[in-house]
N, C-alpha and C positions, 0 to 999 in steps of 0.2 A: 504494500500500500504506500503510495507516495505521501509526502508531508501534507499536501493539500486535500487529501481524501479524508473523509470522516469514517470512523469505525465505531462499532458499539462497544463501549467500555465494559459492559456487563456480560460479554460473551467471549469465551476463550478461542484460541485458534481452531479448535475442533468444533466450535459452535455450541458448546455447553455453557449454560448460565453459570456465572461466577460472581462473587463479591469482589469488588475492586480493592486492590491493596493500596491504601493511602498512607502507608507508614513513611514514605519519603517526602510527603507533602508537608509544608510548614503549617503550624497552627496559626490561624489568623481569625480575626473577627469577621463573622459572616452573618448576614441577615436576609430575610425573605418576607415578602408580603404577598398574600393571595386573597382572592375575593370570589364570591359566588352568591347566587340568590335562589330563592324558591318563590315561584309565582303561585298565587292562590286566589280564591274568590274574595271580593272586597269584604264580605261579612266575616270570613275566616280571619282576615287581616285585623278586623276590628276586635274580634274576640281575643286575639293574641295581644293586641295593644291594650285592651282593657283587663288583661289577666283574668279572663272569664272562662277558660277551658278547665274541665274537670281534672285533667292531669297535673295542673299547677302552672307555675311561672315558666312559660316556654322560653322566653328570652334568657333568663338566668340559667336555666337548665342547659340550653344549647351552648351558652358561653362556657360553662364549666366542662361540658362534654368536649368542646373544641380544644380546650387547654389539656384535658386528659389525653385526648387523641394525639396531640402533638408529641406528648411525652412518650407515647406508646407506638410511634410510627414504625420503628424497627421491628416490632412484634407483628405488625400488620403487612408491611411491604417486605417481601422476602430478602431482597438484596440491599436494603438500607442499613447503614451503620448506626448503631446506637450512639446517640450524641448527648453530651452534657449541655442541656439547654440553659442559657442564662436568663432568658426572658421569653414569655409567651403572652401576647395580648390578643384577645378575641373580642371583637365588637359585633353585636347582633342588634339590628335595628329594624323596626317596621318601616316599610316604604310604601306609603299609600299609592304612589305613582306607578308601582309595578302592577298591580298591588301584590305585596308579599313581604318577605324578610330578606335583608341583605346581611351577609356575614363577611367580615374581613379579619384576617389573622396576620399578625406580625410576630416573627420568631427570630431570636438571636442566639448565637453561640460563639465560642472561641474553640475552633476545632480544625481538623484537616479536610473536612468536606462540608458542603453547604446544607442549608436547612429548607430548601424549596419543598421537599416532600413533606416535611413537618408542617409547613404552612398550608399546603394543599390538603393534607389529611385533616388538619384542624377545621378548615372550612367545610370540607365534605361531611365530616361526622356531625358538626354543628347543624348543618342543613338536614341531615338524616334525622336528628333529634326533633327538629321542628316538624318534619313530616310525621314522625311517630306520634308526637304529642297532639297533632291536629288532624290526623287521618280519620278519626271518628266523625268529624264534621265536614271533611273535604277530601275526598279521595282523588280529586282532579288536580292536586298540586303537582307542579313540575319543577324539579331541581335543574338549574342550568347555569351556564356561563362561569363555571369554576375555572379559574385561571391564575397564573402567576402574574402579579402586577410589577414586582421588581425583586431583584436580588442584588446583594452587595457583597464584595469580597471574593476571594478565591482566584485561582489561576486564570480563569476565563473572564475575569473582570465583572463589572457591573452590567446589569440589564434593567431597563425600564420599559415596560410595555407602552407602546404608543397608543393614545386614546382614540 
């Protein structure tokens, strides 16, 4: 493979999946921000906003689930390295304009590999919790647009998604 060609880092020469050896990489500060949403009927959105669902406080539960998920990413995604997270912030907010709920996660570490997967996992699990807690009143909810907004640090440098 020439220097300009891309290769899959999680696949060895024989095509078998492998965990990337990051032991030669320097420990640097790394961060990532991910975002996603769940669309729902306006009346479901209102129930969540008013904390009127029988299962409890959807926004608080989703926020905690997102934080917990970021911490457990290596247990969920087979080839991810377990990382010492120095910070996880998850915001969960009702967006009447969707209508639905918007989730954003920001994750930080000082490590040899980045935290993009932790941020994406936090968002995805938080959105699944919203679905779980509201499904009794709205089975038409749709989770979507889960994406990496930005990442900082590491060998490949910074990335910021164009809006």
